[in-house]
N, C-alpha and C positions, 0 to 999 in steps of 0.2 A: 769233571774237567774236560773229558773227551767229548761229552755232549755239547758243551759250550763251544768247543773248537769247531765241531761239525756245523753248529748253527751259524757261527760266524763265517765259515767257509761258504755255506749255501747262500748266505746274505750277500757276500762279495760277488759270487758267481752270478746271482740274479741282477745285481747292479751292472756288471759287465755285459750281460746279455741284453739288458734294456738299452744300454749305451750303443751296443753294436747294431741293434735293430733300428734305433733312432738314426744312427749315422747312415745306415744303409738306405733308410727311407728318404733321408735328406739329400743324399748324393744320387739318388735314383734319377736318371735323366727324364726330362719332360716327355710326355707322350707325343709321338709324332703321328700325324694323320694324313690321309690322302683324300682329295676331292676331285671329281671329274664330272662336270655337267656341261651341257650344251643347250643354250637358249632356254634355260630353266627359270622358273619364277624365283626371284631372289628370296622371297619368304620361305619357299620350300627348301632352298639351300641352307638358309639360316636354321631352320628346324632340324635338318639332318646334322648340322654342325653342333647344335645344342644337345641332341640325343647322343651323339658319339662321345661327347665329353662331359655329360652329366651336368651341363650348365643350365641356368634358368634365364630364358630370354623373354622379355616383354617387348613385343614388336608393335609399334604404332600402326594404326589403320592407313596412314598416309604413305607408308613404305610400299613402293611398287617398282616394277621393272623386271627385266630379265637379265640373266648373266650367263656367260660362257666362261668356264674356269677349269683349269687343270693344275692341281697342286699335288706334289709328291713329297712326303716326309717333311711336313712343316708343323710348327707348333699351333696350338689352338689360337693363341693371341695373334700370331702372324696371319693365319687364315682369316680371322675376323676382321683384322685391319685391312687386308687386301679386298675383301668383299665390300667393306664400307667405302673405301676409296673408289672402287670401281662403279658403285651405284650412288655416289653422293649421299652417303649416310653418316650419321654420327651415333656414337654410343657412349654410355656411362655405366660404370660398374659400382653398384651399391650393395655391399654384403653378398657378393656372388650373384646378384640379380642384374643382368645386362638389359638396359633399356635402349632400344634402337629406334631412331627417328630419322625422318627424311629431312635433309638440309634444304632450307628455303633458298632457292636460286636467286630470287629477286628478279629485277628487270634491268637489262643492260643492252644498250644499243650505242655503238660508236661508229661515226661516219667521218671521213676525211676527204674533202674536195677543195681544190684551189688553195691549198695551204691553210685551210680553215678547218677546225675540228668541231664536231657536234657530238655532244654526249648526253644520253638520257639514262640515268641510273637511279634505281629505286631499291634500297636495301641490297645493293650488289656488293660482292666481295671486292675489296680494293685491289687485291692482287690480280683478279681477272680483268678489272678495268685497266690497270697499268699494262698488262700483257696485251690487251686489245689495242691500246694506244701505240704500243711499240710496233705491233704488226702493221697497223694502218699507216703510221708515219715513217717507219724505218729508223726511228730513234733507238738508241741502246739504253733501255730503261730496265734496271734491275731492282727487285724488291728484296727486302730483308726476309729471312725465313720465318720470323716471328710476327709478321704483319698479318693480323687476323681481322683487321677493321672492316666494317661494311660502310657503304656510303650512299647517300641519296643526293643527287645533284643534277641540274639541267643546264646545259650550255649550248648555245646556238651560234654556230659559225664564228668562232673566235680563234685567234692565233694560238698555235700549239703551246707556246710558253705561257701565255696568259691562262689557258685552260689548265695546264699542269700546276701553275701557282694556285689557282682557285681550288683545285682538288686537294693539294697539300694542306692548305689552310683549313678546308672543310674536315679533312681526316686527321688534323693535328700531327702532320708528318713533316719531315724536312728532306731536302735533296742534296746529296753530296756529289759534286762533279769531279771526275778524274779523267781528264782528256775528253774522249768522245762518249764516255760512259757516265750515266747518271744513276746513282745508288739511292734508293728511297727507303727511309727507315722511320721508326717512331721518333717523335720529338721527346727528348729527355725532359724530366720534370723541372730541372732548373734552367732550361733554355727558353728564352723569350722568343715568340714567333715574330718573324718579319719577312717581308716580301720585297724583292728588288727585281725590276725588269728593265732591260735596255734594248730598245728597238728603234730603228730609223734615227739613231743618234739622240734619242729622247729617253730620259731616265724617269722611272716611277719608283717611289719608295713608300712603303707602309710599315712603320716600325713603332713598337710600343715597349719602352723600357729596355732597349737593346744597347749593350756596350758599344761605345764608339769604335773600338778596335774591330769588333765583329762586323759592324756596319761598313767600315771603310775597306775591310778585307773583301767583303762580298762585292762592293762597288768596283774594286780593282779587278776582281775576277770577271765580272759581267762586262765591263767596258774595255778592259785591256790597258787602262791608264792608271798609273800608280797614284793612289791617294793614301797618304800616311799621316796619322796624327803624331804630334810630338810626344815624347815620353812623359812630359808633365801634364798631358791632357788625358784625364781618366774620368769618364762620366757616362751615364746612360742617356740615350736619345729617344725622344718621342717626336715623331714627325710623319706627316703625310703630304706627299707632293706627287703630281701626276704629269707625265709627258713634258718634261722640261729639258732643255739642253744641259749637258753635264755641268758646265761652269755655273749656269744659273741655279741649278739644283744644289750644288755644293755651297754656293754663296748663300742661298736661303737657309740651308742647314746650319751654316756657321752663324748667320745673323740671329736666328731664333734661339741659339744656345750660347750667345755671348762669346763667340769664337771668331777667328779670322782665317781667311783662305789665302795662302801664300804660294805663288808660283815658284816652282823649282825645276826649271827647264821643261822637260816633257812630263813632269810629275807635279803633284800638288801636295802641299803640306797643310795640316790644320793645326793652328796654334792658338794659345790664349790671347785674348785681346790685350794690348799694352795698356798700362795704367794711364789715366788722364794726365796730359802734359802740364807743365808748370803754369801755363796761361789758362788752365781750366777748360781747355777746349775738348769737346767730345763729339764723336762722329757716329751717327746711327744710319744704317742703310736697311731699307725694307724693300721687299720685292712683291709686286702685285702680279700674281700668276695669271689672274683673269684677264688683265689688260696688257700684260707683258711689259710693265714699266717698273723702273726702280725709283724709290723715294729716298732722297738723301737729306738728312737733317744734321746740321752742325750747330752745336750749342756751345756758347762761349761765356764764361763768367767774367765779370768786370775785373780789371786789374786791382781795383781797390779791395775787392773781396779777397 
């Protein structure tokens, strides 16, 4: 009986000891390291970091450059991240094997003269392109932190807003304006892309399957003139028109979607077309944007009908 008790006691003590050792290892703080290099080859710095921490590094041949770095009491992960950011590197960790590669910078040239923007970008980071545009033009352009897209685009001497619209379409992004600040973010999956520009009192719209409320809200913001659909008007719009006066553009938008434009003082309302009157009279208005002419067609049914 005494033997069994001793055996059980030893068994319990062993379990407690294992638990304490595991807990101690788990709670042990991460190893902190120091790095101090001046104009050193970045590959040599990475090798030192790997040796200090027993890590496995696979460094691509394209990795190059020098680095001056002084770090005190930082973790391995923090040191590696700082080195990568400083030398435009990327790394992945697969089963404790770190593969380190050089990031392709791509080609990026941005020029701004006489209020016209020229952009030459080939596989360039979208964030860098927007930052360059902001510096050149003085606009307040802010990018979302998760914007990782790259872009290839060539624009020659175009107005800034037109250039920005083209870049947003190419990168599948949208711009949200808040006063003088434009915030650029990814386009959500359920959001249909559309572009609206208003320059020199001329409106351009390119919209595919866009809710009318979203379209009119953007028109109001761009033009400063209130355009509001009635509550009973709920539909998606497909339209492309270019460089038309506001009223002409709104009229064309309404005519092509069986709606009517109603003046409301300094604002405009968009309403459903009224039903055909008792005499069977119907009115169709079409706008020829090429020739700048309206075509009015009145159809009347006979009284006998």
